C-alpha positions, -999 to 999 in steps of 0.1 A, spaced: 533 291 462 504 294 437 497 279 403 475 288 374 472 325 378 446 345 359 472 354 333 478 318 324 441 312 321 438 342 298 467 330 277 457 294 275 419 295 276 405 264 260 437 260 240 457 242 267 439 210 261 457 206 228 491 216 237 501 185 256 500 166 224 521 161 193 517 197 184 535 206 152 563 180 155 575 169 120 573 133 112 600 136 85 625 160 71 607 190 54 637 207 39 623 197 5 593 219 12 611 252 7 596 278 -15 628 283 -36 637 247 -42 605 229 -36 602 198 -57 570 181 -67 557 157 -41 559 120 -49 522 115 -46 494 137 -59 480 162 -34 446 152 -21 417 177 -17 409 182 20 374 187 31 357 214 10 383 237 -6 408 229 21 384 233 50 370 204 71 341 209 95 337 181 120 306 179 141 311 162 174 282 139 170 259 152 143 233 152 170 221 178 195 201 178 227 165 187 220 147 211 244 110 217 234 96 249 247 66 259 225 37 240 209 14 252 181 -13 234 162 -23 244 127 -59 245 115 -52 214 94 -41 195 126 -3 196 120 18 203 151 47 228 152 73 224 180 95 253 188 126 246 209 162 253 218 190 230 212 225 230 227 252 242 205 275 242 236 271 235 272 262 270 282 240 279 253 203 271 250 196 299 226 198 280 192 162 281 180 149 251 161 114 244 148 100 212 133 66 202 121 47 169 125 20 156 103 -13 146 118 -1 110 120 29 120 141 55 117 114 80 144 107 67 167 79 96 166 55 81 194 34 87 219 62 119 239 63 149 216 55 137 180 58 112 189 84 134 213 104 140 251 105 173 259 121 174 296 129 205 318 135 211 325 172 232 356 165 202 377 158 174 356 173 181 349 210 158 336 236 127 320 220 97 333 239 64 327 221 50 313 189 17 317 171 5 302 138 -18 319 114 -32 307 81 -3 322 61 26 314 84 42 311 118 53 340 140 80 336 166 88 361 193 124 363 204 141 384 231 168 406 217 204 395 224 212 429 239 181 425 262 167 459 253 142 448 227 126 420 209 123 404 175 93 389 157 102 365 129 77 354 103 81 320 86 60 310 56 37 280 56 67 260 42 90 270 70 111 295 52 118 331 63 91 354 48 113 382 34 82 403 27 77 408 65 98 435 82 134 435 73 144 401 59 115 385 77 121 402 111 104 430 129 129 444 154 120 466 184 150 482 201 149 513 223 183 527 230 189 530 268 154 516 275 145 481 285 118 464 264 110 427 269 86 409 246 64 385 265 34 371 244 18 374 210 -17 372 196 -28 371 159 -59 392 150 -86 382 125 -69 403 98 -35 387 104 -19 415 124 3 407 154 -2 420 189 29 418 211 25 423 248 57 438 263 72 446 297 85 480 290 102 508 310 83 541 309 91 560 342 84 525 356 79 491 341 45 491 324 25 467 303 27 478 267 12 464 235 26 468 200 4 462 169 24 450 139 9 450 104 11 420 80 41 437 63 61 440 95 55 477 102 37 493 132 0 500 128 -2 537 139 -39 534 146 -31 514 178 -23 536 208 3 562 199 22 553 167 14 517 171 23 514 208 -2 514 237 13 520 272 -11 511 299 -9 535 328 -10 521 363 -7 533 399 -3 500 416 33 493 405 50 475 376 29 452 355 45 423 337 24 408 309 19 370 311 -6 364 284 -27 382 257 -60 369 245 -75 381 212 -112 373 208 -121 401 183 -111 436 175 -134 448 202 -125 422 228 -89 418 237 -76 408 272 -42 414 287 -32 394 318 -4 411 339 15 401 369 19 428 396 53 419 413 49 441 443 16 424 454 24 392 436 -11 392 421 -25 392 386 -43 421 369 -66 416 340 -73 443 315 -97 446 285 -92 468 255 -99 471 218 -77 470 187 -70 507 190 -57 502 225 -86 519 243 -95 502 276 -130 491 285 -139 514 315 -166 490 327 -143 461 331 -130 453 367 -103 430 379 -105 401 403 -74 390 423 -68 355 435 -69 346 472 -39 359 492 -38 328 514 -3 311 515 8 324 482 45 333 477 46 335 439 21 334 410 37 321 379 32 303 346 -2 319 342 -23 320 310 -58 331 299 -86 315 281 -122 323 272 -146 294 276 -176 288 254 -201 298 281 -186 333 282 -164 329 312 -128 339 315 -103 316 332 -69 325 345 -48 295 350 -13 287 362 3 278 396 15 293 428 44 287 450 32 282 485 52 291 516 77 265 528 111 273 516 130 245 499 102 221 508 75 242 493 45 225 478 33 244 448 -4 244 438 -24 247 406 -44 280 403 -77 287 386 -95 320 387 -129 321 370 -143 355 360 -174 369 343 -169 389 312 -170 421 332 -140 410 352 -158 402 384 -154 368 401 -178 341 390 -192 332 424 -210 303 408 -177 286 406 -173 284 444 -177 314 466 -147 334 454 -143 322 419 -108 311 428 -95 275 432 -61 264 444 -56 227 442 -29 200 445 -28 163 440 -28 137 468 3 118 456 25 149 454 50 153 482 72 183 472 67 197 438 49 218 413 16 215 394 21 231 361 -13 240 347 -9 241 309 -44 239 294 -81 246 302 -110 234 282 -148 233 285 -156 199 298 -192 195 286 -224 214 280 -231 216 318 -202 241 323 -177 217 337 -140 227 333 -112 204 323 -77 212 335 -46 195 320 -15 197 340 18 180 347 29 169 381 65 178 389 80 156 416 107 174 435 130 158 460 135 173 495 164 195 504 193 195 494 182 178 462 151 200 457 165 212 423 160 177 409 126 172 393 107 148 371 78 155 348 65 120 343 28 125 349 1 141 329 -32 147 346 -66 156 333 -90 168 360 -127 178 355 -143 203 379 -180 209 383 -194 243 379 -193 248 416 -155 241 417 -157 205 431 -142 176 413 -165 156 391 -164 121 405 -178 107 373 -146 117 355 -118 91 358 -109 83 394 -123 109 418 -124 135 390 -89 129 376 -74 107 348 -37 102 352 -10 91 327 20 80 346 50 71 325 88 77 324 88 107 301 98 142 310 69 165 299 71 202 300 43 214 277 7 205 272 -18 217 246 -54 208 239 -63 202 202 -96 209 186 -113 176 195 -102 176 231 -72 154 227 -40 165 244 -5 169 229 24 167 254 60 177 246 92 172 265 126 155 265 132 118 260 163 97 262 156 64 246 170 72 211 205 80 224 221 75 258 240 108 255 215 132 240 180 143 249 155 137 221 123 157 214 94 137 227 58 143 216 29 123 228 -7 125 219 -35 114 242 -72 109 236 -99 123 259 -94 92 281 -57 100 285 -47 69 265 -20 72 239 -34 77 204 -25 46 185 -28 65 152 -2 90 161 35 82 153 45 50 171 18 40 196 11 77 203 47 87 206 70 107 183 107 108 193 135 124 173 169 140 174 180 168 151 209 153 132 219 182 109 234 207 134 265 225 120 282 236 152 274 212 180 309 199 184 343 213 176 376 194 175 407 209 192 432 181 190 445 162 160 467 131 158 484 114 129 480 76 130 498 70 97 503 87 64 467 80 54 446 83 86 441 109 113 422 113 146 404 145 156 392 149 191 372 175 209 342 180 231 305 179 223 294 209 242 260 198 251 242 183 281 271 168 301 299 179 277 311 146 264 343 140 245 344 126 210 371 112 187 366 108 150 388 91 125 392 104 89 414 97 60 439 123 48 413 140 27 389 144 56 365 116 48 352 100 80 361 63 84 327 49 93 340 15 102 358 30 132 339 32 165 303 41 161 299 53 125 334 69 126 332 83 162 341 73 197 317 91 220 315 94 258 352 85 260 354 83 298 318 74 304 315 104 328 304 140 326 321 172 316 350 155 298 382 170 285 409 154 264 445 163 271 465 138 251 462 110 226 487 82 219 489 55 193 507 24 205 527 0 183 499 -26 184 474 0 170 458 6 204 446 42 211 453 57 245 433 88 256 440 109 287 421 137 302 397 149 329 361 142 337 335 150 363 348 163 396 384 168 383 388 131 379 420 120 362 408 97 335 425 74 310 408 52 284 421 25 260 406 15 227 413 -12 201 424 -1 166 388 -4 154 376 21 181 360 -4 204 369 -3 241 397 -25 254 379 -40 283 411 -55 297 422 -20 307 411 -6 340 374 -10 346 355 -16 313 384 0 294 387 31 317 408 43 346 392 72 364 400 86 399 400 118 418 436 124 429 437 140 463 467 154 482 451 175 509 428 189 483 416 176 449 442 179 422 433 190 387 446 170 357 468 195 337 490 173 315 494 137 307 522 118 290 521 82 276 550 59 273 554 35 244 544 5 266 510 21 273 519 34 308 511 70 315 521 97 339 495 122 349 506 157 359 482 175 382 482 204 406 461 213 436 471 250 438 501 242 460 521 215 444 526 196 412 515 160 416 524 131 394 505 98 393 516 68 373 490 46 356 502 11 346 496 -5 313 466 -25 327 448 7 337 455 6 375 474 32 395 509 22 404 506 23 442 543 18 446 550 50 428 561 78 451 555 57 482 518 64 483 510 61 446 517 98 441 548 119 438 544 154 452 567 180 436 572 210 458 584 242 441 604 266 463 579 287 483 573 324 476 570 322 439 541 322 415 539 300 385 518 297 354 519 263 337 512 266 300 524 236 280 543 203 280 562 181 256 575 145 258 609 134 247 617 102 229 634 88 261 602 93 281 610 125 299 584 152 301 591 189 302 565 213 316 569 249 306 554 282 318 563 313 337 576 322 371 574 356 388 598 372 412 587 395 440 582 424 416 561 401 394 587 401 366 582 370 345 608 344 337 607 313 316 601 283 338 609 247 329 604 216 350 618 183 337 601 151 349 618 118 344 600 88 329 592 75 364 574 107 373 600 121 396 620 153 390 649 147 367 677 161 388 702 156 359 685 185 342 701 218 354 711 201 387 677 201 403 652 196 374 643 233 372 652 262 350 642 298 355 655 322 328 647 359 327 659 374 294 651 410 304 628 428 328 605 443 302 588 411 289 564 385 303 580 354 288 550 332 281 564 299 266 546 295 233 563 264 219 585 234 230 602 208 209 628 182 215 653 179 186 663 144 174 697 147 193 679 154 226 683 191 228 653 211 239 642 243 221 617 268 235 601 298 219 584 326 239 570 360 234 583 393 247 583 430 239 609 457 236 607 489 257 600 517 253 587 510 218 565 480 229 576 462 197 568 425 198 597 401 201 603 364 201 631 345 219 643 310 210 664 292 236 683 260 231 690 238 261 714 208 262 700 176 277 716 186 310 695 218 311 723 243 304 720 267 275 738 255 244 763 283 236 768 269 201 733 282 193 728 318 183 755 343 190 773 321 215 748 326 243 723 299 237 694 320 224 683 342 196 658 371 196 642 391 168 619 421 165 622 426 128 599 400 112 569 391 133 556 383 168 537 356 185 502 365 196 495 349 230 458 351 222 463 327 194 490 302 203 488 279 233 523 264 233 523 251 198 541 277 178 574 258 172 583 228 151 616 210 143 623 188 114 645 156 114 676 176 105 671 201 134 657 231 114 633 253 134 599 266 122 580 292 142 545 305 136 535 340 144 518 372 130 532 401 111 520 436 119 492 433 93 478 403 113 489 378 86 499 344 97 536 339 89 562 311 94 599 317 99 627 292 98 661 289 115 689 263 112 699 242 141 727 266 150 704 296 152 712 312 119 684 321 95 674 294 71 677 314 39 666 285 17 631 287 32 605 312 19 617 347 12 648 352 33 636 326 58 600 340 61 569 327 44 536 346 47 506 323 47 473 332 31 452 322 61 424 346 72 438 355 107 415 385 110 386 360 111 402 331 129 419 341 161 418 310 182 441 284 167 442 253 189 466 230 173 491 227 144 501 194 128 527 190 101 522 162 76 553 160 54 538 131 36 520 155 13 537 188 20 510 203 42 501 213 76 468 215 94 457 243 118 427 244 140 403 270 152 375 245 159 376 238 122 405 220 104 423 239 76 449 223 54 475 245 38 503 238 14 537 254 18 526 283 -3 500 291 23 471 281 1 441 260 13 438 227 -5 
């Protein structure tokens, strides 16, 4: 027997987190909301959010991930980075600018930040700053081209460049990868690209200041460098003058670098030769750059991965060349230096900057030391050291510089980028954590030539900040009504470790800042990769939260009414445990009782497992004999679990699909008693399998208990051979038998005439029942309009509602196709629906 087939996952997706909850249960009779006889509400309607739409950010903060550093001629620093808009997405580009004193330049962009759209600008690659603006190189989202975006000196898109500020290079059917940029004396942009032309070849594009190609470069603005030694992947481009441009390429087949010299027209210098680094113990050459020193030498810098598998010890790499491309044998015998650091066990030396050390031709090398743990933890690294080494002209360390030739800054920061500024100071960028325990900050430090923090820069040489104006860093997918005036919205902040959040608002959508931390509860289970399944408000005002956290742990937390943790519950307010019954069981649903006890419903692929959590936050070890109750479904069947609902008497019904040997689907119900055992009084054994016909896959899209204890279910279907959509509504007595007084004497009704339920939208929340037993079902008409239809408790159409029992709602379903939750609020004649944003509609279907 197997659970959770692919079909269930495709139906439920991320929606199943919400369906275990109050759903669209009505708190009071809504008969007075009918379109024909609707009376004016007793209280004035409140505006909700902005024009009926409320956007809630999970934290108003995002994880900062600096990737690029630029310095302007006036000393200001521009940082280019990604931030997380969800756990899997690093492609949201963000820029900010610092003043020379390390403070955020509020005149740049919007309050110091430029938040760029990721839909057209994906994969930030390189950034260069000219006197009139900043150019940013992006990979194309389709991976067959690149974009160059120009920002003005104030951080706004320069619409005079290209098309709305963007030069786009896309070649249909051809791979083009932008790698590096350079700015010419006249302000033109050189882009070095890795481009397919019979084979991958190094290619340069010359872009005019207006965002068009300069046709005087190569052929039509494109220079393709022919090669016979295999593919060449550009790593850096260095512009010195129109007659002196260098292109540094990686040759993957030989894992070597190749240096080319050409002019602004793309014509190569025939007298220029190439020097390769030593071949000794080199697996991979990477992170390589190019610089021309003041004494007319070229320096290639980067690092190499040495042989050694998971315990490899990477080395810094320096290659010194004369201007004709030959090795500078005055810098040791080969012109090549590979070096490491005595304190490094397993790790990487990232060489990030090269500078003339003095008038005697010394070379200064700035690099970070990456400490890597041994196998199997070799993917864990720290970047806490910044080192500045000075080498003599002959390639030996200058003992007069620091200690044995090296000055080391050793802190607790995580540096990824280094850059020399004009006076020889070093700017380092990376991620910090001191501002927030949950979110990575952007960390910028400035060091003087002695590697001491610059006291005049920011706070003791350190700038740390978090972008607080993100618009899509968290999305709620659960809502809960505390009372007529306050609501909870819960979801997940899809960044770093995917923490859950809960925010409290009033009925108009205003965040109640006295609740929790400025209106939010964050890091609910104090674990990673959290999901919320259910919320519950107890009589004393306490808030119970149930879900899943790292490693499929079943997790429950309890909070006081003010949003603070109830430390008397569990351990520091949290119960969390991996439930194992032969294999780890995944939390799927959770039901709370009025006394604060909860029953978790889990599965491990073979069985349904229930675990009871006592009101004090400990597992009831007397439950099920071993603390668990294993519910074994008859073998040979396949089941999809889709949704659940809790009755007033504490019973919990789980709904889904079951399949016979021919994979024909039936509605599947399992009733679990308050104590977590199968309720054998329901249908004799606690189970119901009902197949209405052999044409349809009966995905249960809604469950509700009526006030009298009857259970209603709604599920989708289709009629053959027309494939017309259908809906079925079943009515079960408390004993699990169909109530033949419902419908046409058979216990169910079906319709194909009005609308259908889209399984891509609803995740078990398409049904609601009011206090008098009237049914309300949500679906789509065949023009993709959201509609609601009503039936009376006996299955007859509720003609007093809408237009012959149907109301079309003016909600833009063509745009919003992932509704997570529906909540009725009869207090002000409205309901709220979710697609990551909350929308409040009145009973005429209008946003308000």
